[in-house]
C-alpha positions as a printed NumPy array, in Angstrom:
array([[100.609, -28.192,  29.774],
       [ 96.738, -26.062,  30.141],
       [ 96.593, -25.939,  34.11 ],
       [ 91.791, -26.352,  33.265],
       [ 92.092, -29.746,  32.397],
       [ 94.33 , -32.819,  34.285],
       [ 95.368, -36.781,  33.008],
       [ 92.599, -40.023,  33.373],
       [ 94.84 , -42.619,  32.863],
       [ 91.585, -45.173,  31.331],
       [ 91.281, -48.522,  30.536],
       [ 89.913, -49.959,  27.367],
       [ 85.451, -51.555,  28.796],
       [ 85.935, -53.486,  25.088],
       [ 89.666, -53.815,  23.806],
       [ 91.531, -53.497,  27.431],
       [ 94.306, -51.074,  26.161],
       [ 95.134, -48.142,  28.416],
       [ 94.777, -45.332,  27.521],
       [ 95.286, -41.087,  28.907],
       [ 91.718, -38.494,  27.995],
       [ 91.226, -35.339,  29.65 ],
       [ 89.064, -34.122,  32.307],
       [ 88.385, -30.156,  32.945],
       [ 88.871, -28.773,  35.972],
       [ 85.76 , -26.661,  36.508],
       [ 86.791, -24.209,  38.858],
       [ 89.34 , -22.919,  37.023],
       [ 87.327, -21.937,  34.118],
       [ 85.291, -18.298,  33.178],
       [ 80.926, -19.138,  32.546],
       [ 80.151, -16.546,  29.921],
       [ 76.592, -17.058,  29.437],
       [ 73.968, -19.371,  30.654],
       [ 72.002, -19.738,  27.789],
       [ 67.929, -20.696,  28.744],
       [ 68.087, -24.35 ,  27.248],
       [ 70.977, -25.478,  30.495],
       [ 73.775, -24.983,  27.683],
       [ 77.018, -23.18 ,  29.611],
       [ 78.684, -20.308,  27.454],
       [ 83.209, -20.492,  28.863],
       [ 85.361, -18.516,  28.036],
       [ 87.377, -21.467,  26.159],
       [ 87.883, -24.81 ,  27.241],
       [ 84.14 , -26.227,  28.225],
       [ 84.187, -29.298,  30.009],
       [ 81.23 , -30.631,  27.416],
       [ 84.48 , -30.935,  24.683],
       [ 86.264, -33.646,  27.195],
       [ 82.452, -36.026,  28.212],
       [ 82.848, -37.868,  25.517],
       [ 86.062, -41.192,  26.017],
       [ 87.478, -42.551,  22.455],
       [ 89.273, -45.478,  23.241],
       [ 91.996, -44.723,  20.272],
       [ 92.868, -48.128,  20.   ],
       [ 89.93 , -49.572,  19.323],
       [ 87.315, -47.33 ,  18.811],
       [ 85.423, -47.704,  21.269],
       [ 82.76 , -44.051,  22.775],
       [ 80.762, -43.271,  25.356],
       [ 80.629, -40.766,  28.097],
       [ 81.663, -40.931,  32.016],
       [ 79.065, -41.931,  33.189],
       [ 77.945, -44.515,  30.535],
       [ 81.925, -46.022,  29.655],
       [ 81.853, -48.458,  31.884],
       [ 78.163, -49.681,  31.315],
       [ 78.6  , -51.892,  28.19 ],
       [ 77.188, -55.924,  28.353],
       [ 79.13 , -58.692,  27.319],
       [ 77.69 , -59.781,  24.408],
       [ 77.74 , -56.475,  23.378],
       [ 81.425, -56.627,  22.735],
       [ 81.689, -58.206,  19.991],
       [ 79.077, -55.934,  18.674],
       [ 81.399, -52.888,  19.16 ],
       [ 84.896, -54.486,  17.155],
       [ 81.93 , -55.713,  13.653],
       [ 81.458, -52.757,  13.544],
       [ 83.327, -49.781,  14.964],
       [ 86.738, -51.277,  15.343],
       [ 86.707, -54.151,  11.753],
       [ 86.835, -50.005,  10.614],
       [ 88.652, -48.237,  12.891],
       [ 92.012, -46.366,  12.4  ],
       [ 93.91 , -45.296,  14.068],
       [ 93.494, -41.741,  16.54 ],
       [ 94.646, -40.496,  19.533],
       [ 92.117, -37.61 ,  21.324],
       [ 93.763, -37.063,  24.132],
       [ 94.864, -33.384,  23.765],
       [ 93.101, -30.311,  23.71 ],
       [ 90.143, -30.826,  21.577],
       [ 89.017, -28.097,  18.402],
       [ 85.921, -28.063,  18.455],
       [ 85.442, -30.464,  14.926],
       [ 87.349, -33.69 ,  16.767],
       [ 84.926, -32.039,  19.872],
       [ 81.858, -32.783,  16.991],
       [ 83.79 , -36.274,  16.319],
       [ 83.748, -37.778,  19.641],
       [ 79.822, -37.37 ,  20.075],
       [ 78.959, -38.526,  16.533],
       [ 81.253, -41.696,  17.737],
       [ 79.421, -42.133,  21.189],
       [ 76.196, -41.469,  19.066],
       [ 76.881, -44.346,  16.474],
       [ 77.573, -46.934,  19.701],
       [ 74.381, -45.599,  21.649],
       [ 72.195, -45.937,  18.495],
       [ 73.863, -49.563,  17.578],
       [ 73.272, -50.524,  21.381],
       [ 70.039, -49.63 ,  21.779],
       [ 71.343, -47.336,  24.915],
       [ 68.083, -45.197,  26.843],
       [ 66.613, -42.26 ,  24.737],
       [ 67.466, -40.363,  27.079],
       [ 71.43 , -40.851,  26.985],
       [ 70.899, -40.756,  22.863],
       [ 68.803, -37.125,  23.601],
       [ 71.651, -35.601,  25.575],
       [ 74.097, -36.845,  23.659],
       [ 72.192, -35.621,  20.942],
       [ 71.658, -32.394,  22.323],
       [ 75.286, -31.844,  23.63 ],
       [ 76.335, -32.566,  19.222],
       [ 73.903, -29.634,  19.197],
       [ 75.344, -27.383,  21.684],
       [ 78.979, -28.005,  19.605],
       [ 77.278, -26.756,  16.747],
       [ 75.979, -24.382,  18.221],
       [ 79.179, -23.049,  19.056],
       [ 80.814, -24.169,  15.929],
       [ 77.533, -21.428,  14.432],
       [ 77.292, -25.174,  12.233],
       [ 72.727, -25.222,  10.389],
       [ 73.52 , -28.103,  12.227],
       [ 72.894, -27.334,  15.804],
       [ 69.078, -27.547,  14.784],
       [ 68.727, -30.702,  13.358],
       [ 70.715, -32.446,  17.159],
       [ 68.445, -30.139,  18.883],
       [ 64.712, -31.853,  17.265],
       [ 66.673, -35.249,  17.014],
       [ 66.801, -34.062,  21.353],
       [ 63.588, -33.197,  21.315],
       [ 61.943, -36.517,  20.372],
       [ 64.031, -38.48 ,  22.282],
       [ 63.937, -36.703,  25.341],
       [ 59.777, -36.916,  24.832],
       [ 60.443, -40.868,  24.503],
       [ 62.606, -40.685,  26.994],
       [ 59.838, -38.763,  28.949],
       [ 57.427, -41.154,  28.259],
       [ 58.424, -44.388,  28.635],
       [ 61.586, -44.023,  30.538],
       [ 62.43 , -43.367,  34.619],
       [ 63.772, -40.479,  36.062],
       [ 66.528, -38.997,  36.159],
       [ 66.808, -38.853,  32.55 ],
       [ 70.611, -38.436,  31.143],
       [ 71.344, -37.035,  35.219],
       [ 67.992, -34.239,  34.871],
       [ 65.468, -34.309,  36.424],
       [ 61.626, -34.809,  36.579],
       [ 60.664, -30.866,  35.421],
       [ 63.947, -30.172,  34.53 ],
       [ 63.314, -32.647,  31.437],
       [ 59.821, -31.29 ,  31.026],
       [ 60.785, -27.732,  31.197],
       [ 64.04 , -28.617,  28.509],
       [ 61.824, -29.849,  26.078],
       [ 59.81 , -27.151,  25.937],
       [ 62.708, -24.565,  25.672],
       [ 63.816, -26.577,  22.707],
       [ 60.598, -26.415,  20.549],
       [ 60.523, -23.   ,  21.462],
       [ 63.47 , -22.051,  19.486],
       [ 63.055, -24.498,  16.979],
       [ 59.83 , -22.327,  17.1  ],
       [ 57.21 , -25.483,  17.639],
       [ 55.667, -22.916,  20.05 ],
       [ 51.941, -25.061,  20.464],
       [ 55.2  , -28.147,  21.67 ],
       [ 55.9  , -24.708,  23.921],
       [ 53.64 , -24.165,  26.043],
       [ 53.046, -27.124,  26.565],
       [ 55.566, -27.96 ,  28.526],
       [ 55.332, -24.512,  29.876],
       [ 52.093, -25.304,  31.114],
       [ 53.591, -28.454,  32.634],
       [ 55.95 , -27.796,  33.885],
       [ 54.219, -24.585,  36.31 ],
       [ 51.71 , -27.458,  37.088],
       [ 53.914, -29.369,  38.394],
       [ 53.348, -31.15 ,  41.865],
       [ 56.847, -30.374,  42.906],
       [ 57.79 , -27.617,  41.41 ],
       [ 57.766, -26.309,  44.691],
       [ 61.004, -27.466,  44.619],
       [ 62.459, -26.019,  41.676],
       [ 61.526, -21.224,  41.804],
       [ 64.117, -20.523,  39.951],
       [ 62.239, -22.636,  36.866],
       [ 57.787, -22.015,  38.06 ],
       [ 59.672, -18.232,  37.352],
       [ 61.688, -19.515,  34.032],
       [ 58.567, -21.689,  32.71 ],
       [ 56.432, -18.62 ,  32.357],
       [ 58.335, -16.16 ,  31.372],
       [ 58.967, -18.217,  28.149],
       [ 55.625, -19.485,  28.405],
       [ 54.462, -15.85 ,  27.511],
       [ 57.514, -15.75 ,  25.197],
       [ 56.106, -18.265,  23.165],
       [ 52.569, -16.777,  23.528],
       [ 54.129, -14.15 ,  21.726],
       [ 55.716, -15.293,  19.116],
       [ 52.6  , -18.273,  18.181],
       [ 50.143, -15.491,  18.724],
       [ 52.501, -12.987,  15.279],
       [ 52.66 , -16.084,  14.39 ],
       [ 48.966, -16.926,  13.542],
       [ 48.128, -13.815,  12.768],
       [ 50.924, -13.378,   9.556],
       [ 49.486, -17.177,   8.604],
       [ 46.247, -15.387,   8.648],
       [ 47.075, -12.491,   7.02 ],
       [ 48.148, -14.   ,   4.102],
       [ 44.855, -15.144,   2.9  ]])
């Protein structure tokens, strides 16, 4: 067994089946790079690969923090929408990237069916986008866009923190995701909100980062606008 992983015994919140999933020993993992949108690139195994727990018996899937956050009246919904179509499969071993992709797609489908918070849905979209980044797939952009939509709605309507992210980092993240997708005006707007936030004194590193990313977004926006004007 890979010593960077350990087994976790779980009881399914839907069907009461007992199964084993894996978690990472983070101190044994090697970080290669920290990206501007909070994605952490690891040498091989990433904690993100094991965030979603999947019951092999009924297909119920959710992140560890949400796995038992299910209401009694929601269980029949899962059994009808997911379990009735589920082919038994275990995700309890070392997961390939395609298996990681499947776990997030399952969790996202269930979160959508149960109308979970936009913050939670945004977090799943973001981690699925990062999975596609690791796979080198163009689908990354689709789910970064979905994450922006969900996080923006959560920012406006839900109580902080959003998907365990406090308000100032979330404000920065929305700006950064917009910049990555070329939405430079939106990025500039959100970076500005970071710098002007009343709590920014507690996030000095983000203040510096937001200013730098604002400059990069502003330059890209001006370049894009100039190119558009020259075409006409």
